[in-house]
C-alpha positions in Angstrom: -80.8 32.0 -1.1 -79.0 35.4 -1.0 -75.7 33.5 0.1 -75.9 31.2 -2.9 -76.5 34.1 -5.2 -73.5 36.0 -3.7 -71.3 33.0 -4.2 -72.4 32.6 -7.8 -71.7 36.4 -8.5 -68.2 35.8 -7.2 -67.6 33.1 -9.8 -66.7 33.6 -13.4 -69.9 33.3 -15.7 -68.2 30.5 -17.6 -67.9 28.4 -14.6 -71.6 28.6 -13.9 -72.6 27.4 -17.4 -73.3 30.6 -19.2 -71.1 29.8 -22.3 -72.7 26.4 -22.5 -76.1 27.7 -22.2 -75.6 30.1 -25.0 -74.0 27.3 -27.1 -76.9 25.0 -26.7 -79.5 27.6 -27.2 -77.7 28.6 -30.5 -77.6 25.0 -31.6 -81.4 24.7 -31.0 -81.9 28.0 -32.9 -80.0 26.7 -35.9 -82.0 23.3 -35.9 -85.3 25.3 -35.8 -84.1 27.3 -38.7 -83.7 24.3 -40.7 -87.2 23.2 -39.8 -88.6 26.5 -40.9 -86.8 26.3 -44.2 -88.3 22.9 -45.0 -91.7 23.9 -43.8 -91.7 27.0 -46.1 -90.6 24.8 -48.7 -93.6 22.5 -48.2 -96.0 25.4 -48.3 -94.5 26.8 -51.6 -95.2 23.5 -53.3 -99.0 23.4 -52.4 -100.4 26.0 -54.8 -98.7 24.1 -57.8 -100.0 20.8 -56.6 -103.6 22.1 -56.1 -103.5 23.8 -59.5 -102.5 20.4 -61.1 -105.1 18.6 -59.4 -107.8 21.2 -60.2 -107.0 20.5 -64.0 -108.7 17.0 -63.6 -110.8 17.3 -60.5 -112.8 20.4 -60.6 -115.4 19.0 -58.4 -113.3 18.8 -55.2 -113.8 22.5 -54.3 -114.2 21.7 -50.5 -111.0 19.8 -50.3 -109.2 22.5 -52.2 -110.6 25.0 -49.6 -109.3 22.9 -46.7 -105.8 22.5 -48.2 -105.7 26.3 -48.8 -106.6 27.2 -45.3 -104.2 24.7 -43.8 -101.4 26.0 -45.9 -102.3 29.6 -44.7 -102.0 28.3 -41.2 -98.7 26.9 -41.7 -97.3 30.1 -43.3 -98.6 32.1 -40.3 -97.1 29.6 -37.8 -93.7 29.9 -39.5 -93.8 33.6 -38.9 -94.4 33.2 -35.2 -91.3 31.1 -34.8 -93.1 29.0 -32.2 -92.1 25.4 -32.6 -95.4 23.9 -31.1 -97.6 26.1 -33.4 -95.5 25.1 -36.4 -95.9 21.4 -35.4 -99.6 21.6 -35.1 -100.1 23.5 -38.3 -97.9 21.1 -40.2 -99.9 18.2 -38.9 -103.1 19.9 -40.0 -101.8 20.5 -43.6 -100.7 16.8 -43.6 -104.2 15.8 -42.7 -105.7 18.1 -45.4 -103.2 16.8 -48.0 -104.4 13.2 -47.0 -108.0 14.3 -48.0 -106.8 15.6 -51.3 -104.8 12.3 -52.1 -107.9 10.3 -51.3 -109.6 12.4 -53.9 -107.0 11.9 -56.4 -107.5 8.1 -56.4 -110.8 8.7 -58.3 -108.6 10.3 -61.3 -106.3 7.7 -63.0 -105.3 10.3 -65.5 -104.2 12.8 -62.9 -102.2 10.0 -61.2 -100.3 9.5 -64.5 -99.7 13.3 -64.9 -95.9 14.0 -65.0 -96.4 17.4 -63.3 -98.5 15.7 -60.5 -95.9 12.9 -60.1 -93.0 15.4 -59.9 -94.8 17.5 -57.4 -95.6 14.6 -55.4 -92.1 13.5 -55.3 -90.8 17.0 -54.3 -93.4 17.0 -51.5 -92.3 13.5 -50.2 -88.7 14.6 -50.3 -89.5 17.7 -48.3 -91.7 15.8 -45.7 -88.6 13.5 -45.2 -86.3 16.5 -44.6 -88.9 18.0 -42.0 -88.8 14.6 -40.3 -85.0 14.6 -40.0 -84.9 18.3 -39.0 -87.5 17.6 -36.4 -85.4 14.9 -34.8 -82.3 17.1 -35.0 -84.3 20.1 -33.3 -85.9 17.9 -30.5 -82.4 16.4 -29.6 -80.9 20.0 -29.4 -83.9 21.2 -27.3 -83.7 18.3 -25.1 -79.9 18.9 -24.4 -80.7 22.7 -23.8 -83.6 22.0 -21.5 -81.7 19.4 -19.4 -78.8 21.5 -18.9 -80.5 24.6 -17.8 -82.0 22.5 -15.0 -78.7 21.4 -13.7 -76.8 23.2 -10.8 -75.2 25.5 -11.1 -76.6 26.4 -14.7 -80.0 26.6 -13.3 -79.0 29.7 -11.2 -77.3 31.1 -14.4 -80.5 30.5 -16.3 -82.8 32.4 -13.9 -80.2 35.3 -13.8 -80.1 35.5 -17.6 -83.7 34.7 -18.3 -82.9 31.5 -20.1 -86.3 29.5 -20.3 -87.1 26.0 -21.5 -87.7 25.6 -25.3 -90.8 24.0 -26.8 -90.5 20.8 -28.6 -91.6 20.4 -32.2 -94.4 18.1 -31.4 -98.0 18.3 -32.5 -100.9 18.0 -30.1 -103.1 14.9 -30.3 -105.9 16.7 -32.0 -103.7 18.2 -34.7 -102.2 14.7 -35.5 -105.6 13.3 -36.3 -105.9 12.4 -39.8 -108.9 12.2 -42.2 -111.6 9.7 -41.3 -111.4 6.5 -43.3 -114.2 4.7 -44.5 -113.7 1.0 -45.5 -116.0 -0.3 -48.3 -114.1 -3.6 -48.9 -116.5 -5.7 -46.6 -120.0 -4.3 -47.1 -122.7 -5.6 -45.0 -124.7 -8.6 -46.4 -127.8 -7.8 -48.3 -131.1 -8.5 -46.6 -133.3 -10.9 -48.4 -137.0 -11.3 -47.9 -138.1 -14.2 -45.7 -139.1 -17.3 -47.5 -140.8 -18.7 -44.4 -144.6 -19.1 -45.2 -146.9 -17.3 -42.7 -148.5 -19.4 -40.0 -152.0 -20.7 -40.8 -154.8 -19.4 -38.8 -156.7 -22.2 -36.9 -160.4 -22.5 -38.0 -163.0 -21.1 -35.8 -165.1 -23.4 -33.7 -168.8 -23.7 -35.0 
């Protein structure tokens, strides 16, 4: 092992992939920055959305609390700059927003409110940009992680402390959405039996 390290030290760092490692790492950092911008934008839209819904649905307090908690979790995750934590927090916010949108279905006037429609469109656009940024980031991370496992870059990575990056992928638990209940096929109503009771045979004298 020492002979290999000595050989690597005699070679220019660029020949061992140092420059490429830095380039790929910067590309992944830039892609993550784009995700964080869009996640923050999504978090910034939530208070106005909740405020608009409250104007029509004051009785959905529990849902509002869940959305507020999920939004707070996302903001905190963004500050950590940890891709996995951000992905989980974003998935949890998506789940909470799903519950909120289920509640909205009970308020036709809210669904027709222009402010609500505009905010919903902005959220949808932001979510689409998050999806695109996620793909770009994960591709950049894949290129970086694959490269630092190759020889001789793997030796340079160990010497410089370059470590694999986390993907922007939510865990299975975080991706679980709100439970759904299907009322379209209610169970058949039970009807009282019309069969007459069996007659009791007469007693023998």
